[in-house]
N, C-alpha and C positions, 0 to 999 in steps of 0.2 A: 504494500500500500504506500502511496506517495503522500508524504506529509509536507505541508507548507505552512510555516508559522504556527506549527503545532496542530494544524487541522488536516484531517484526512480528506483528500480531494479526488483521488482517482486510484485505479489499480494499475500496478506495473506488470507488463507482459513482455514476451520476447517473440520476435518474428522468427521464421524458420532459419534465417541467416544469422541469428543471434543478436540482432540489433534490438535493444530494449525500447519500449514506448509505453506511454500511459494512456489509459482509456477511461472515459467517464462511463462507469458501469450502468448508470441510469439509461444509457442509450442502447444497451444490449436488447435485441429483440429475440434472437435465437442463437443457440450454440450447437453446432453439429460435430459429429465424430465420423470422419469420412475416409480413411483412418486419421488424417490430420484434423486438428481442432480448428473449426471455421466459425468465426463470430460474425453474425450479421447484425447491423445496427438499424435503429429506426430512421436514420438519415440515409440509408441505402448503401453504406460502406460495408466492405467485407474484409475481415482480417484473418489470416491463417497464422496460428501461433504454435509455439513449442509446447506450451502447457497443455495438460490433458483437460478434458471437459470437466472432470471432478475438481481439478486444481483451480480452474477459472471460477467454478461455482463457489468453492471455498473462499477465494479472494473476494467475491461479491458479498458473501455472507459476512465475512470479517469486516468489510467496509460498512455494510448496513448496520451491523452491531455497534461499530464505533460511533456512528451517528446517533444511535439510540442511547448508548451509555455515556457518550462524551469522552471515551477513552481513546488514546492513540493506539494505532496498530503497531505491530513489531516490524 
């Protein structure tokens, strides 16, 4: 999870080539396992990532929990 001034703002993911990027998980519409993990967003973008479907889901849950509890992610 990406922290900026102590606030969680996005989840950190890796493209297949290893380049890291951050994604606003509120924009995730679907996550496919094809066998690569493909994330489709509500804005029409598609991201293929190294993380498994379950890892992406865990990152989203951690992010959402941090908003509810006000605690920073690790």
